[in-house]
N, C-alpha and C positions, 0 to 999 in steps of 0.2 A: 449713276459715273459710265453705265450698259445703258441711256436710253437711245442711242441713236442706233447699236449695235445691235440690239433687240427688235425693234421698229423695221431693219431688212430682214434679220434673220425669218418674223414674222409674215415678210412680201413673200419672202425663197419660198416656207413651205407652203403658201397657200396659192405659188405658181402650178401646183400638184394637182391642183380642183381640177376631177372631170376623170383620175386617170383610176386603170382596175389595181395598181399594182406598179410596186416601183422596179424600175429597169434601168439598163442604162444609157437607155437612148431619152426615157422620159425623164432623169435627176441630173443629164450632163448640164443643160441651164441651170436646173434649180439650183447646182454644185457651183458653178461659175458664178452665180450670183452669193452663195457664202462665201466662198473663197476674195473677192470683190469685199462684202462689209468686212469683214477679218482685216486683210490688211486698212481698210480705209479704219477701223478702230485699233492701227498701230502693231497688231497681233506679227513677231519676226516672221520674215517670210518662210523660215525650213518649219514652222513650225506650224504654222499652215499645208504647207506642202503633207506634212505627215499629219495632219487633222482629215483634211480634208479625204488625202488616202486611205484611211480607218473609216468614215464616213462610206466611201465608196463600195469600200469590203464589203462593211455591213448592209447597206440596205438593195444594193441588186439582189432584180429576186424574192425578197422580200414580202410575203406573203401580205394583204390587206383585209387587214381583217370588217366582220362587219361593224365591230361598233369605231372604228378606225378611220377615218379619210386617210386619205397617201401622206396629206400635209402635216395629217399626226404622226403619222407611224416613220415619218423623216422628222417631226419634232424632237420624237423618245429619242431615236436612233444619236440625232446628234445632241441631246441629253447626256445622255451617258459618256457618252465621250467626251462631255465639258467637263463632267465629273471625276472622268479618268483623270483627262489635264492638267484636272487642280486637286490632286494628288487624293479625290478615291473617299477619303477619310478625316474625320477632324483629329487634329493632331492638337492638341494641349501640350501647354508649357513641361516637360520633366522638370520637376522640382525635389525628386528622391536624391538627394545628397548631405553629404554635410554640413549644417552652417557656419559659413554664411555661403547661400550658396551663389555660386557669379552669370550676372547676364550683361554680358558683353552686346551695345549695338552699333554698329556699326553701316558707313554709305558716304556717300558726297553731302560733301554742304548745302544746307536750303531743303532739303529728304526730308525735316523732321527730326531728325534724333530727341532734342534735347524735350519737347514736345510727348513725344513717343515714350522718355526715359520716366517724363511725368503721372501719365497715364496710365501705364505698365505701375507704375507704386501706386498710387489711386487708382488700381483694380484690385494685386496683391492685396492689399493694405481689407476692402473692403469685402472681399468677395473669398479669400484664403484665409483673411485672417493674424496676414506677415509681417513681422516690426523688418521692415526697409531698407535698406540706404543708398543716398544718390549721388553717385562723383562724377565730374569733368574733370577729364584727360586733357581737354580743347585748349591746350598754352597758348595758339594762335589768337585767341579771339574771348577779351578775356570778357565782352558783353552772355556771350554761352554759359561761362560759371557762374556769372551773374544769372545768370534769367535761369538756370538748373539750379540754386541760393534759393530765388524766391520760387518757383514753383514745388522744391522741397517740402517749405512751409506751405503754403497751398492745399500742400497733397496730406500734410500731419507724414511726410515720411524725412527720417533720419539722415543729414548731412556733412557730407568729410568737405571741408575745406581746400583750396588748389587755390594759383594764381602762377600768371605766365612764365615770374622767372625757376619755376620747375619743372626736373624734366616729367614726361606724363609715364614710366615705368616704374620712379616713385613715388611717384603719387601714388599711382597704383595701390604701393608694398604697403602707404602708411594708410591708406582706406581698408586692404586688410584687413593690419590689423589693428583700427580703427573700429570695424565692420564686426570679428570676436569678441573686443573689450563688452561695445554695446549689445553685444546678446543678436544682433540682428538676424535672419533667418536670410535674407536677399540682400545679393550688395547689384545694385546697378554702375555699369560704366560707360557715360554716354563720351563714347574717343570721336577724334580732329574730325572733320574733313575737307576737304577743296573742292572748286568749282568741278575742275577735272582732274580726270585719274592721272597718280603723275610717282614715282619711283617712291621721293620722299614718306611720300603721308602712307604708303605702300608696307612702304618700312615700320614704319614708327608704327601704324594697325598692329601688326605683326611682332612687333615689338609685345606692345601691350600684352596680346593675348598668352603671346607665351608665359606673360609674370601672372597677367591674371585665374590662369587657366578655368577657364568658362565652362560652365556647365552647362550652356545655354548662348548660340554666336549666331544675334537677329542679327540678317540687312535690310535697313529701314528705304524702303524706295518712296519716293513722289510718284504715282498714279497718276499723273500729268507727263510724264519726264519720255513719254514714246521710247523710242529705240534706243539714246541715250542709257536708259533704265535698263538694256536688257548687256548693253556692252559693259557697264559697273556693275551688272549681276553677277559674267564672265569675270572680270577684273578682280570682284573679291571673291569670288568662289575658287576661283584658280590660286589665293595668296588666305587665304581665313578657312578651318572647317565650319563652316556655317550650316546648321542647326534647324533655320528658319528666316520665314522673311515675312515685316511688317509693311503693308502695303497704307501710305498715309494719304490726309486727302483725294479721298474718297469718295466724298461727298461734292465731289468737285464738277467741273466741264469737260474730268476724264474722260476718253474713249476708252481703258478698259481692258485693253490691249495689254499694258505692262502685266495685268495677273494672269493671263492666260501665259508670255511671254516669259514672263523671270522663273513660275515655276519648272516646265519647263524644262532650262536653261540650268539651275543653282540645282537641277535633282529633288528640292528640299519644301517641304510644306509650309502655307499659307498659313503663320499665328493666325496674325489681330489684323483688321482695319481700322485703322484714323480714321474718321469721321468728325469733322469742326474744328475749332481751336479751344472748346473747351475739355478739364479736365477730365473728362466722364467718358468722352467719346472718343473709346477701343473696344472695337467687335468682334466676337471670337468671329474664324473666320470659318464655315462650314463649306466645301466643295456641293455636296448638294443642292444645299438652297441658295448658291452663287450663280449656279447651272439654271438654276429657274430663275432667277431677278434675272440671267442673259436671255432668254426666254421670255420672258415678261409675265412669265409663271407667280410672281410673288415670291413673298418669305415670310408665311405666313408663323410663323415659329420664332422665327428670327425676332417679332414684331411684338409677339405674347409673351416670351421671355424679357425683353427691355421694357414692358407694362409694365411687370411685374417687381421689375427692378428698380424704375424709378418714378412707379407712382404714385402716389398723397391716398397709403390704404385711409389712413388714418379721415380724410376730408373726403375720400369718396363713400365710405361708408357714412358720415354724416350728412351727405347730399343723398344719400340713397335713403336714408331714417326721415329725410327730411321732408319729400319727394312722397313719401309712404304714405306718410301723418297726415298728408292733405297740405305742409304749407307752401307758398309758391318760389318757384324756380324766379332768382333775383340777378341784379346784377351783380353783387358781390360770387353770386357762387361761378358765374361764367368766367369774373377775372381768373379763379382758381383754375379751371378749365385751359385757360390759354396759358397761362401760367405751366401747368402739367405737359402740357403740349409740347413748348418752347423748352421744354426742361427735358423731353425724349429726341429734341433737336427739329423740331416747327412740325407745323405739315405736310412738308413738301421729302423730308427724313422718313416719315409714317411711311408717303406716297412710293419709294422707292421698296418698299417692302410689300406693296397689298399689287397684285394682280390689275392690271389696270386693261379694258376692253383695247383690243385696236383700233378704234376708229374714235378715240380721247388722246389726246394731248394731253401727257402728265405734264413737259415742261411747262404748258399755259396752266393748267391747271394749281404746278406750284408756285407756278407768281402772283396765282391769285390769292392763295392764302396763304405766301410766305413770313418771315415772320419778322421780317420789318415789317407790317402789315397785321399783324399779331403787336404787337410793342404799341403800336397807335394808339391799337383797339385796348390797351391796361389805361396808355399813358391818358383815353377819353373817362373810362372808369373812375379809374384814380383822381381824377380832377372834381367829379362829381363827389357831393354830399354824402354822409353816409343815410339818412333819407331815401335823396335822390335815386339811391339804389336799389336801395328796398321794393322803392316804391315808384318805377320808370314812367307809369304813369300820369302821374305831377309834373315831368320835364317840360316847359311850356319855353316858347319863342324867346324869351328871355334871357331865362335858363340855360338855353341851347345857344344862345352866345357866350354866355361865360365861363360853361365848360370846352368848349371852343377854344378858343381866347386860355383857359389854362393849361390845353396840354398843349398848345401850338399849331393846330389845325381847324378844319372850316369847319362849320356847319353841316356841310354835305356832308360829311365824316361822319356829324354826330347822329348826324340822322341813318345814314347806311348801320351803324351800330345797333342802333336802335329797334329797323327794322329787320335784321342778325334776332334779335336776340328776341321781337316777337316772335319770329319765326321760327326757334328753338324753346322757348316758354310752351309755344302749344303742341310741339309733338313733343318734352317731358307733363306734358297736365295729361296726355293721351297711351303715357306710357306709365303712371301712377296711377291710372283710372283701370289697366290692366289690357290697353289698346293695344299693346304688343301687336298678339295674334290678328291682329283689324288689319295695325302696318305694313305687315308681311304679307300680306293677301292682296294689299293693294300695290306689291311692286312688281316687277315684266316673273312672269310663271308662279304667280300667288304661292303661299302656305308658307309653313314654318320649317325647314331644314330639319331630315330627318334626326330625331332624338329631342328635337322643339317643343314637341307637343308639347 
């Protein structure tokens, strides 16, 4: 989401190379670059002005210690201000209330409210062990009601039926009653949206809010909406007592400015980031981690948490035991690794959380190892016989043709996969023989990190 902003801010920091300290004169051009980078990222102008002024006040006269270059010193200041503007601390949902705890989702049409309702339900069911009910009061779009019902079934949530002939307030009243009788812990209300702000929509959502008396009122906004998102946030914030924000489509080509603008405009914490179409694609928002991602420092903590949540430990332990016993890494194992990576959103989603060196283009890496590429590789492996997966060296020319035909791809694609497999097999063999130290010594810098001796 922040690829362009990250590269621009990094360039701005590098422009201070060779300076002994940060002064008004030598940071003037750098701050101009930061200002342009933020404006290009669709950060609202008032937010940019305030942000730049805060950085200038902290930066001027800042002594550059021996351990930091001037660029690093400025980056440290920008990081601290980004954390402040993004909300300083992680703000989880407050579910400490008499059940059913009502969570109301508001926002414009197309922002992703219905999908977010299902993702949030999935998260509450899996992580918090809550009994969740979903209800749609969007009587203007029958498809939205049907979509929510299907998603409720998919995530294992209860669903309160509604139709276009009912009044939204009456639907909420009945949903509250059903949630109590069903002993639901949480009731998530998906409200109607419009393509643009209008009085009718705002009056309707205000009436629904008054009847539902939600404990949490979340503003759902498309992170690719740009300045329109700021206008919508202002209108909803004036109408409803918002308690938080959910940024959707955060894995798309969004410039990232919405995250900074909406948080500043509403004064409410960003609670979650919606990524991808899958119902598992909802991440907790941590201001300090997001600031690190914006500055190209990665977000390893979130990546570790995601691995713990989504990686199949049973399969991983099975593979580790297999390698330890000296049994080879085969194509079935490679397929398992691809499937687990796809479950985490693909390599692209992982790269977003890793610190990428300035000279490396993250977009190129994502294109080279995207989800579509993984699907093709899985299709190739699925077109093989169990014996071919176990003994890849038996795959000759005629077998390659058959596998390519079965997967709908070319023989070159099969060759590429087999070459990739051979490289991974070689690496796995080294690791199983205790060759991790040798491998690490061969990397730039040499040796294992502290604590890994």
